[in-house]
N, C-alpha and C positions, 0 to 999 in steps of 0.2 A: 140333178147335181147342185151340188153346195158353189164351185167353180163352174167355167167354162169350158170346153174341153181344152180348146188350146193352153189355159194357163196352167192345167193341171197337169200337161204332156206339152211342155214349149218347145221341147226338141224331137219330133216325132222318127224313129229310125225309118228308112227306105222300105224295111222289110212288114212294114203295119202301114194299112188300109185303114184310113179310119172310117169310112163310109163301110166298113163292115162291123163296126161298133155301136150297137142300137142302148143309149142311156136311158130309153124306158125300160130295157130289157137286165138291169142289173141284180144279180140274185140275194136275195134280203142275207144272207147267211154265208159268208164264204171260211172254209177250216182249211188252215195248211196245214203241213206238215215239213217243218224245217230240218231239212237234213244237209249233210255235207258239211260242215265248220270243220271237223276232223280231216277230211280230206284237202277242203282249202288251205289249212294251217300245214298239213304235211306237203303239198305241193310247193310252198315258199320255205321249207325246214323249220315251220315255227311248232311248238308244243298245242296242243289240242286249246288249250284252255285262248290261246292267242286267237282260235278262229272262233269260241264262240264269240270272245269281243266283240271281234269282226261285224258281227250276225247281228251286232244291236244296231247298226245304222239300218240292216233292211227290214228292222222288225219297224224301224219309227218310220221310214220310206211305206210301209205298206201298210202301216195303218193309219199315216197321211192320205194317200191315196186311195184306199179304200173309203175313209169318212168323205172325202170328198168327191165321190162317185156316188153316193148313198148307200155305198152297206150298208143295213143297219146292225149284223152281229158279223166280229170277226172270230175266229176262234184259233190260238195259236199254240201247235204243240211244243212245249217247250221241257217239260220234263216227263219221263215215262216212272211207271213202278218198277221197268226193267232196268235201266239205265241208273242205280244201287249197285250194278253190277259193274260199273266201270270202276278203272285205279280211283283211289282213295281220295289223292289231291285233284283229281279233276271233278269231282263231285263235290268236295267241301270248292274249288272255288269256284263254281259255279252256284252254289246254295248262297255263295259271298255276292257272285254276280247279279244275282234275282236280287238283292234285298238293296245292291245297291244304286241298278238299276232303276228297278222302281221306286223308290226313295226321292232319285233324280227326275225322273221323268214323271212322277203324280200333279207336278204343278202345271206343265206343258197341257196334258190331258184333260183335265180339270178347266183350263181357262179353251180346252176346245171342246166341251161339255162331255167328253168320252165318258164313259161309263166304263170303269174297270171288277170285273169279278172273276172267279177263280172254280175251274173245276178236278177233281182231285181230292185228295185224301194231306190238306193240308197237315194230319198231327201228329206225323212224321218229318217234319222238316225243321231245322234249326231255329229258334225260337226269334233270332233276328230276320230272317229271311219270313217267318210266316208274319209276323207282326208288320214287316212293311207290307207285305200283299193285302193284310188286315186295312191296315192304314189307307190304302189307295181304295178301298171300296168304301169303307167309312167315308173318304172325301169325296169319293164321286157316285156314290146310290144314287143319288136324286137328277145326276144329270138326264138329258131326253137325246142328246147325240147317240152316236153312234156303242154300242156294247162291245168293249174288248176284253174277249174271252181268253183269259190263262189257263191253259189245261198243265199243271203241274202234280205231279205225283198223282198221276193220272194214267188209271190203264181199262180200255174196254170191259175186258172179261170182268172185272172187280167191282166196275161200274153196275153190271149188272147182275153180277152176285148180290150185290148192295142192297139192289132192287128188289130182289126175290125173296130175302130176309128182312126186307120193309114188310113185304107183303104175308109174308108167313107169320110176321110175329103180330100183322094187325089181324091174322086170321085167328090167328091161336087164341087173341087177347077177346075178342067176338066171342068165340065158342064158350070163353069161362065166364061171360056174362051171357050164357044160355042162345046166344045169338047164331045166326047163319052171317060167315063171312059174305062179302058181295063175288060173285064172280067174275076171275080174271080177263081184263081183256086188255087190249095194246096199251088204251089210254089210262088206264088204273095203273100198270105195270110202269109206266111211262112218268106218272109220278114220283114213282121213286128215284129216276135217274137225276144224277147231277144238275140236267140240262130241262129240269121240269117246266120251267118259265120260259126256256127261248125256243125258236123254229129250229128243225132240224136243217142242216144244211146242206146247199143244193149243189154245192160242188165241194171236193175237197182235190186240193194242189198237194203236190209233194213234191219237192226240189231234189235235185242233182241224179235225177234221171230213173230213181228209185221205181217200184212198180207193186207196194204194198202197205197195206194201213197201220202194219204195228202196233195192232193192239188199239188202234185208237177210232172211239167213237162207233164202235162196232155195231151197235142199236140205229144210230141216230144216222148212220151213211149208205142204212139200207140201198135208198135209191139216190142215192146219192151221183153226180157225174163226178168220175175221177182222172185228174190231170196229173200227167208229169211232167216237170219242167227239166229240163237236161242241167239247167243252172244249178250250181253250187250256192247253198242258202246266204252266205255272205255278197253274192255278187247279184242277188234279187233285187231287182228295181222297177220302181213304178210302169215300165215298158212291157216286163216279162209279165208282171198283173197282169197288163192290159191285153198280152197275146195271149193268158189260160182264159181270161172273160169272153175275151173272142174264138176260142176255139169252143168254151163253153156255151156259147150264144148259136154256134152252130149245128152241137146236138140236137136230136130230137128225143124229149121226154116224153115216154111212152108211160111209164110206169106197171111195166106188165101185158097194158093194151097193145093195140095195132094201130 
């Protein structure tokens, strides 16, 4: 860990026993489906965009805590390919929020040596949003700390189709040269995924009590532990992250064995 346990968790709730957490078994890659912004706002008679804005602090808290614990990769599911179906004013507001937040946060992330990357089809995003993510990548790409992976305009099925198309084009090109395409293996197929340079997540956390992947990292999460937190995303904090990691460490991961 970068800091002591007591420093990371200064006011430990009574329901958390610190002895149940093993600092040497922190997963290298944690993926989070941030769910519940809309319900959080509705409970307070606010519009949905206010819920998304409230969720920014939960993102900050999760990034800081994950980095301090020694997580090497943190993926956050911020906008799916299906989210374009939402009301136009919400989508426009989200895109503006992404751009402003990324530009505001990148300096601090860079100082913490966090590397920022994205997965998903950025070409469909508004120019300002696309440029903000690209600027964050360019500024932080050489950092050696935790990698923050922002899944934006991302869909697991679309990613798999993209990888299949890449392999098909490679095979056709090889055939055109009179050669033979390499046999398709999991390793070769994975080279066409957005995440080809990072490890698969060991744990996928979804907030708000929901129990589905929602088209998130369908290939990569094949053997990830799935944990559902009842907390709505804007209320998610370092202590809830700790609860999820303690639950993860209590699982026995057999990968199909006995």
